[in-house]
C-alpha positions in Angstrom: 0.0 0.0 0.0 1.3 3.5 -0.9 1.5 6.3 1.7 0.5 8.9 -0.9 -1.1 8.0 -4.2 -2.2 10.8 -6.6 -3.8 10.0 -9.9 -4.7 12.4 -12.8 -5.1 15.3 -10.4 -6.0 18.8 -11.7 -6.6 22.0 -9.8 -7.2 25.5 -10.9 -8.3 28.8 -9.4 -10.8 31.3 -10.8 -9.4 34.6 -11.9 -12.2 36.9 -12.9 -15.4 35.8 -14.4 -14.1 34.1 -17.5 -10.6 32.8 -16.7 -9.4 30.0 -14.6 -5.7 29.6 -13.9 -4.7 25.9 -13.8 -1.8 25.3 -11.3 -1.8 21.5 -11.3 -2.6 19.5 -14.4 -3.0 15.7 -14.7 -0.6 15.1 -11.8 0.4 11.5 -11.0 2.6 10.9 -8.0 3.2 7.9 -5.7 5.1 8.1 -2.5 6.2 4.8 -0.9 7.5 3.8 2.5 11.1 5.1 3.0 11.0 7.6 0.1 12.6 11.0 0.6 10.8 13.3 -1.9 11.9 16.8 -2.5 9.5 19.1 -4.3 10.8 22.4 -5.8 9.5 25.0 -8.2 9.1 28.7 -8.6 6.9 30.8 -6.3 3.3 30.3 -7.4 4.0 27.1 -9.2 1.5 25.2 -7.0 3.7 23.4 -4.5 1.7 24.5 -1.4 -1.6 23.8 -3.3 -0.4 20.2 -3.9 0.5 19.8 -0.2 -2.9 21.1 0.9 -4.6 18.7 -1.4 -2.6 15.8 -0.1 -3.5 16.8 3.5 -7.2 17.3 2.7 -7.1 21.1 3.2 -8.3 21.6 -0.4 -10.1 19.5 -3.0 -8.9 18.9 -6.5 -11.1 19.8 -9.5 -10.6 16.3 -10.8 -8.5 13.2 -10.1 -8.0 11.2 -6.9 -5.9 11.4 -3.8 -5.3 8.8 -1.1 -3.3 9.2 2.1 -2.4 5.9 3.8 -5.0 4.2 1.6 -7.8 6.5 2.9 -9.4 9.8 2.0 -7.2 12.8 3.1 -10.3 14.3 4.8 -10.5 11.4 7.2 -8.9 11.9 10.7 -7.7 8.3 10.5 -5.5 9.1 7.5 -3.5 11.6 9.7 -2.6 9.1 12.5 0.9 8.5 11.1 1.6 12.0 9.7 3.7 14.9 11.1 3.5 18.3 9.3 5.4 21.5 9.3 3.7 24.5 7.6 5.3 27.8 6.6 3.1 30.1 8.7 1.0 29.0 11.6 0.3 30.7 14.9 -0.4 28.4 17.9 -2.4 29.7 20.8 -0.2 32.2 22.7 -1.9 31.3 26.0 -0.6 27.7 25.9 3.0 27.1 27.1 5.4 25.1 24.9 5.1 22.0 27.0 1.3 22.2 27.3 1.1 22.6 23.5 3.2 19.5 22.9 1.2 17.5 25.5 -2.0 18.5 23.8 -0.9 17.5 20.3 0.6 14.2 21.5 -2.7 13.2 23.0 -4.2 13.0 19.5 -2.0 10.0 18.6 -2.1 6.4 19.7 1.6 5.8 20.0 3.3 9.2 20.5 6.8 10.1 21.7 7.1 11.5 25.1 7.0 15.3 25.5 10.4 15.2 27.2 12.0 13.3 24.4 10.6 15.6 21.7 11.7 18.8 23.5 15.2 17.4 23.9 15.3 16.4 20.3 14.6 19.9 19.0 16.5 21.7 21.7 13.6 23.4 23.5 13.8 21.9 27.0 14.9 25.2 28.5 11.9 26.8 26.8 9.2 24.3 27.8 7.5 26.8 30.2 7.6 29.7 27.8 4.7 30.9 25.7 5.0 30.9 21.9 5.2 34.7 21.9 8.4 34.5 24.0 10.2 32.4 21.4 12.5 33.8 18.7 11.8 33.0 15.0 14.1 30.0 14.9 12.8 28.7 18.2 9.2 28.9 16.9 10.3 26.9 13.9 11.8 24.3 16.2 8.4 24.2 18.0 6.6 23.5 14.8 9.1 20.6 14.1 8.4 19.3 17.6 4.7 19.3 16.9 5.4 17.3 13.7 7.6 14.7 15.5 5.5 14.2 18.6 3.0 11.8 17.0 5.9 9.4 16.1 5.0 9.7 12.4 5.7 7.3 9.5 5.4 10.3 7.1 6.8 13.8 7.5 5.4 16.6 5.3 7.7 19.6 5.5 6.8 22.9 3.8 9.9 25.2 3.8 10.9 23.8 7.2 14.3 25.6 7.5 13.0 29.0 6.3 13.3 30.8 9.7 16.0 28.6 11.4 19.3 29.9 12.6 22.5 28.0 12.1 22.1 25.9 15.3 18.4 25.2 14.4 19.4 24.1 10.9 22.0 21.7 12.4 19.5 20.2 14.7 16.9 20.0 12.0 19.1 18.1 9.5 20.4 15.8 12.1 16.8 14.8 12.9 15.9 14.5 9.3 18.8 12.1 8.7 17.8 10.1 11.8 14.2 9.9 10.6 15.3 8.8 7.2 17.6 6.1 8.7 14.6 4.9 10.8 12.5 4.4 7.7 10.3 7.5 8.0 9.0 8.7 4.7 9.6 12.4 4.0 8.0 14.8 1.5 9.8 18.2 1.7 9.1 21.4 -0.1 12.1 23.7 -0.4 13.7 26.2 -2.8 16.7 27.1 -0.7 19.8 26.7 -2.9 22.3 26.1 -0.1 20.4 22.9 0.8 20.5 21.4 -2.7 23.8 19.6 -2.3 22.6 18.0 1.0 19.3 17.0 -0.6 21.1 15.4 -3.6 22.6 12.9 -1.1 19.5 12.3 1.0 16.6 12.5 -1.4 15.4 9.4 -3.3 13.2 11.7 -5.6 13.8 15.3 -6.6 10.8 16.8 -8.4 10.3 20.3 -9.9 6.8 21.6 -10.3 6.5 23.8 -13.4 3.7 24.6 -15.8 1.4 22.5 -13.7 3.5 19.4 -14.4 5.9 17.3 -12.3 9.4 17.1 -13.7 11.4 14.2 -12.1 15.0 15.4 -11.8 16.0 12.4 -9.7 14.3 9.1 -9.0 15.6 5.6 -8.2 15.7 2.8 -10.6 12.4 1.0 -11.2 13.6 -2.1 -9.4 14.3 -0.2 -6.3 10.8 1.3 -6.1 9.3 -1.7 -4.4 12.1 -2.5 -1.9 10.4 -0.7 1.0 6.9 -1.3 0.0 4.9 -2.4 3.1 3.4 -5.8 2.8 0.6 -5.3 5.3 -2.2 -2.7 5.4 -1.6 0.3 7.6 -3.1 0.3 11.2 -5.8 2.8 12.0 -5.8 2.5 15.8 -6.9 5.8 17.3 -6.2 7.4 20.6 -8.7 7.3 23.4 -11.3 9.8 22.3 -12.6 10.5 25.8 -9.1 11.3 26.9 -8.6 13.5 23.8 -11.8 15.4 24.7 -10.7 15.9 28.3 -7.3 17.2 27.1 -8.9 19.5 24.5 -11.4 20.9 27.1 -8.5 21.5 29.5 -6.6 23.4 26.8 -9.6 25.5 26.1 -10.0 26.3 29.8 -6.3 27.3 30.1 -6.6 29.6 27.1 -9.8 31.1 28.7 -8.3 31.8 32.1 -5.2 33.3 30.5 -7.1 35.8 28.4 -7.9 38.5 30.9 -9.6 40.8 28.4 -12.1 38.0 27.5 -12.9 37.2 31.2 -13.2 41.0 31.9 -15.7 41.3 29.2 -17.8 38.4 30.7 -17.7 40.0 34.2 -18.3 43.6 33.1 -21.2 42.8 30.8 -22.9 40.5 33.3 -22.4 43.1 36.0 -24.5 45.6 34.0 -27.5 43.8 35.6 -26.8 45.8 38.7 -27.4 49.2 37.1 -30.1 48.5 34.5 -33.6 49.8 35.2 -35.7 46.6 35.5 -38.5 48.2 37.5 -39.4 48.0 41.1 -42.2 45.4 40.8 -40.9 41.9 41.5 -42.6 40.5 38.4 -41.0 43.2 36.2 -37.7 42.6 37.9 -37.8 38.9 37.3 -38.7 39.3 33.6 -36.0 42.0 33.2 -33.3 39.8 34.6 -34.4 36.8 32.6 -34.5 38.9 29.4 -31.0 40.3 30.2 -29.7 36.8 30.9 -30.9 35.6 27.5 -29.2 38.5 25.7 -26.0 37.9 27.6 -25.9 34.3 26.6 -26.7 35.1 23.0 -23.8 37.6 22.7 -21.3 35.3 24.3 -22.4 32.1 22.5 -22.6 33.7 19.1 -20.4 36.8 18.7 -17.6 36.1 21.2 -17.2 32.4 20.5 -17.4 32.9 16.8 -14.7 35.5 16.9 -12.4 33.3 18.9 -12.8 30.5 16.3 -12.4 33.0 13.4 -9.1 34.2 14.8 -7.8 30.6 15.2 -8.7 30.0 11.6 -7.1 33.1 10.2 -3.9 32.6 12.3 -3.4 29.1 11.0 -3.9 27.2 14.2 -7.1 25.5 12.9 -5.2 24.5 9.8 -2.5 22.8 11.9 -5.2 21.0 13.9 -6.8 19.8 10.8 -3.7 17.8 9.7 -3.7 15.9 13.0 -6.0 13.0 13.9 -8.2 15.3 16.1 -11.8 14.5 15.0 -13.8 17.6 14.2 -16.5 16.5 16.6 -14.0 16.5 19.5 -12.8 20.0 18.6 -16.4 21.3 18.4 -17.4 19.6 21.6 -14.5 21.1 23.5 -15.5 24.6 22.2 -19.1 23.9 23.3 -18.0 22.8 26.8 -15.8 25.9 27.2 -18.6 28.2 26.2 -21.1 26.6 28.5 -18.7 27.2 31.4 -18.5 30.9 30.4 -22.3 31.0 30.2 -22.7 29.4 33.7 -20.3 32.0 35.1 -22.3 34.8 33.4 -25.6 33.5 34.7 -24.2 33.1 38.2 -23.2 36.8 38.3 -26.5 38.0 37.0 -28.6 35.9 39.4 -26.3 36.7 42.3 -27.1 40.4 41.6 -30.8 39.6 41.5 -30.6 37.8 44.8 -28.3 40.1 46.8 -29.0 43.5 45.2 -32.7 43.3 44.3 -33.7 40.7 46.9 -35.2 38.5 44.3 -36.2 35.4 46.2 -37.2 32.0 44.6 -36.9 28.4 45.7 -33.6 26.7 44.7 -35.5 24.3 42.5 -36.9 27.3 40.6 -33.4 28.8 40.1 -32.1 25.5 38.9 -35.0 25.0 36.5 -34.5 28.5 35.1 -30.7 28.0 34.6 -31.3 24.7 33.0 -33.8 26.1 30.5 -31.5 29.1 29.6 -28.5 26.8 29.1 -30.2 24.0 27.2 -32.0 26.5 24.9 -28.8 28.4 24.1 -27.0 25.3 22.7 -28.3 25.7 19.1 -27.1 29.3 19.2 -23.7 28.2 20.5 -23.4 25.8 17.5 -24.4 28.7 15.2 -21.7 30.8 16.8 -19.2 28.1 16.0 -20.4 27.9 12.4 -20.1 31.7 12.0 -16.5 31.5 13.2 -15.7 29.2 10.2 -17.3 31.3 7.5 -17.0 34.9 8.6 -13.8 37.0 9.1 -13.1 38.1 12.7 -13.8 41.8 12.0 -17.2 41.1 10.5 -18.2 39.3 13.7 -17.8 42.5 15.7 -21.1 43.7 14.1 -22.9 40.4 14.8 -24.1 41.4 18.3 -25.5 44.7 17.0 -27.6 42.8 14.5 -28.4 39.9 16.7 -30.2 41.6 19.5 -32.8 43.6 17.5 -33.3 40.6 15.2 -33.8 38.3 18.2 -36.2 40.7 19.9 -38.3 40.9 16.7 -38.2 37.3 15.7 -38.9 35.9 19.2 -42.4 37.3 19.1 -42.0 40.0 21.8 -43.1 42.6 19.3 -46.8 42.3 18.5 -47.4 41.8 14.8 -51.0 41.9 13.5 -50.3 41.8 9.7 -49.3 40.4 7.4 -50.0 36.8 8.4 -46.9 35.4 6.6 -44.6 37.4 9.0 -46.3 35.8 12.0 -45.9 32.4 10.4 -42.2 33.0 9.7 -41.6 34.0 13.4 -43.0 30.6 14.5 -40.1 29.1 12.5 -37.5 31.3 14.2 -35.1 29.6 16.8 -35.5 32.8 18.9 -39.2 32.2 19.2 -38.7 28.6 20.5 -36.0 29.7 22.9 -38.3 32.4 24.4 -41.1 29.8 24.9 -38.7 27.4 26.7 -37.4 30.2 28.9 -41.0 31.2 29.8 -41.7 27.6 30.7 -38.6 27.3 32.8 -39.4 30.6 34.6 -43.0 29.5 35.4 -44.4 32.2 33.1 -47.3 31.7 30.7 -46.3 30.0 27.4 -48.1 28.2 24.6 -48.0 24.7 26.2 -46.0 23.1 23.3 -42.8 22.6 25.3 -41.8 19.3 23.5 -42.3 20.9 20.1 -40.0 23.8 21.0 -37.4 21.4 22.2 -37.6 19.4 19.0 -37.2 22.6 16.9 -34.1 23.7 18.8 -32.6 20.2 18.4 -33.3 20.5 14.7 -31.5 23.8 14.5 -28.6 22.5 16.6 -28.1 19.5 14.3 -28.3 21.5 11.1 -25.8 24.1 12.5 -23.6 21.3 13.7 -23.5 19.7 10.3 -22.6 23.0 8.7 -19.9 23.7 11.3 -18.4 20.3 10.7 -18.4 20.8 6.9 -16.9 24.2 7.3 -14.2 22.9 9.7 -13.1 20.3 7.2 -13.2 22.6 4.1 -12.4 26.0 5.6 -12.5 27.7 2.2 -12.2 31.2 3.6 -8.8 30.5 5.2 -7.6 29.0 2.0 
């Protein structure tokens, strides 16, 4: 079985209305166990595009690609791969050691964090944040991330571009070690000073020009099958529950180390202390519930969406997508983190209601209200995740300004007599069903169709979740 198998692949990009620039045309490429393939070519020749297609980050217009005998979109196909990209930005709120620990948890048979840090020479920087690293040290970190899964295949896109002399020495010594251990390597580079070294190490040297592959060096046909594996590849995955726990913990660490985000949660929730809800207890209760729902909507849609959009634009999401991390685990961790934020927000608001406004209710009623607010917000949280994949970060700043008036209108709070079709459309709005569930949870009058509202919100959550998963895997905006 081949590690990489490309057949008749073509890829082009639209330029204007009537012209399409073809960068890859009828490409055939096979990479076998033990190969060291060097891919060169001028800037814009399509080298990075080919790498992205191999890794499932882009789709070809035609042709087929298999990675370890599977679709490159499958997380299982990434179980034995390590990748170094040119430009990625890992979360600055995770330390080097924490970042390596997180990535290694995705793999079934990883190397130890200690071993990897020693290998790339970052042991003394294990408690540093990525922003504290110099350019060459960051490149070493990316190489550590590629090695930690104990890969059978290394895909390196300009891996020495930012390395200093010491970093290059460490890098090449590790590349030679990996080659001697039988690790297959696909490396993109145009650095002329490395060509002599690559001539001695590489089994294949390929130039990409005019959309075609030109083989400058390749072994004799008889040697091509020497290292061919005789048994299918194993697709044993890591413990998914442990992966989820580690991912949630990483999200929590990022959250508590982002003071501006937490300050926004506390300050906005604290506005409940100064807003004029009225002196009547009924009005006060309704006002606090209404404010709680608005708070949850803002944090679950605009704030969460912006965090994901930033991760996408900075390249962190691209790096995660070439690991075996299942999209569902990533999305679930984001959802758990958001629910923790929302619980904190509700706790602040209800504490203000109890201690400042002397709003007294049985504990069971408080718990019922909190449960209704949190369960009803889940579809909107998933919608926030989806928006993060399809909308740029700056555009999400205006989401809250549109969200609140649209939510008020479409939830049915504003009386509408005519036309009838507007009233019918409001019944289809997720905001309408959320309002009815909140009113039920608060013991307020509602339309007595609780189960129907729950089913509608489940429907919206499932649809938004499918869109989010699709956007996570394709991520066309980032490309």
